VEXDREN-2710 file (C-alpha; in Angstrom, 1 decimal):
% VEXDREN-2710
k/r/px/py/pz
1/MET/-3.9/-0.9/-2.7
2/THR/-5.9/1.4/-0.4
3/LYS/-5.8/1.2/3.3
4/PHE/-9.5/0.2/3.2
5/ALA/-8.7/-2.8/1.0
6/LYS/-5.8/-3.8/3.2
7/LEU/-7.9/-3.7/6.3
8/ARG/-10.8/-5.5/4.6
9/ARG/-8.5/-8.3/3.3
10/GLY/-6.6/-8.5/6.6
11/ASN/-9.9/-9.5/8.2
12/GLY/-10.7/-12.0/5.5
13/LEU/-13.6/-10.0/4.2
14/THR/-14.7/-9.8/0.6
15/GLN/-16.1/-6.6/-1.1
16/ASN/-19.4/-8.4/-1.2
17/GLU/-19.5/-9.0/2.5
18/VAL/-18.7/-5.4/3.3
19/ALA/-21.2/-4.2/0.8
20/LYS/-23.9/-6.4/2.4
21/ALA/-23.1/-4.9/5.8
22/PHE/-23.5/-1.5/4.3
23/ASN/-26.7/-2.6/2.4
24/ILE/-25.2/-1.4/-0.9
25/THR/-24.0/-3.2/-4.1
26/ARG/-20.5/-4.6/-4.4
27/GLN/-19.9/-2.1/-7.2
28/ALA/-20.9/0.8/-4.9
29/TYR/-18.6/-0.5/-2.2
30/SER/-15.8/-0.9/-4.7
31/ALA/-16.1/2.8/-5.7
32/LYS/-15.9/3.8/-2.0
33/GLU/-12.8/1.6/-1.5
34/ARG/-11.1/3.2/-4.5
35/GLY/-11.9/6.7/-3.3
36/LEU/-14.4/7.4/-6.1
37/SER/-17.3/7.8/-3.6
38/SER/-17.4/8.8/0.0
39/PHE/-18.2/6.7/3.0
40/SER/-21.2/7.9/5.0
41/ASP/-20.8/8.4/8.7
42/LYS/-22.9/5.2/9.3
43/GLU/-20.7/3.2/6.9
44/LYS/-17.5/4.5/8.7
45/VAL/-18.9/3.1/12.0
46/ILE/-19.8/-0.2/10.4
47/PHE/-16.4/-0.5/8.7
48/ILE/-14.5/0.1/11.9
49/GLU/-16.6/-2.6/13.6
50/LEU/-15.9/-5.0/10.8
51/VAL/-12.1/-4.5/11.0
52/LYS/-11.7/-4.3/14.8
53/PRO/-11.2/-8.1/15.3
54/MET/-7.8/-8.0/13.5
55/PHE/-7.0/-4.4/14.0
56/PRO/-8.3/-3.4/17.4
57/ARG/-6.2/-0.2/17.6
58/GLU/-7.6/1.3/14.4
59/THR/-10.1/4.2/14.9
60/ILE/-12.3/6.1/12.5
61/GLU/-9.8/8.9/12.6
62/SER/-6.8/6.6/11.8
63/ILE/-8.7/5.0/8.9
64/PHE/-10.7/7.9/7.3
65/PHE/-8.9/11.1/8.3
66/THR/-5.2/10.4/7.4
67/THR/-3.3/11.2/4.3
68/ASP/-2.5/7.5/3.7
69/ALA/-6.2/6.5/3.6
70/LYS/-6.3/6.7/-0.2
71/LYS/-3.2/4.9/-1.1
72/SER/-0.4/3.1/0.7
73/LYS/2.9/2.0/-0.8
74/ASP/2.7/-1.7/0.4
END
């Protein structure tokens, strides 16, 4: 599971809900979450705002610019 999926699920969000916030399809969001497509800068800002309630210490850097952003072992 990717870090993106863990953070999304940890906030009780579905792929559809995040896709709606990004104004894209669920399929397009799924590709981003799986690392098949890149997040735009605007989407990075939206994503961090969506996950802040449960993960207030997460930053754009810690989510998008670390080696474990693609896959984690949990």
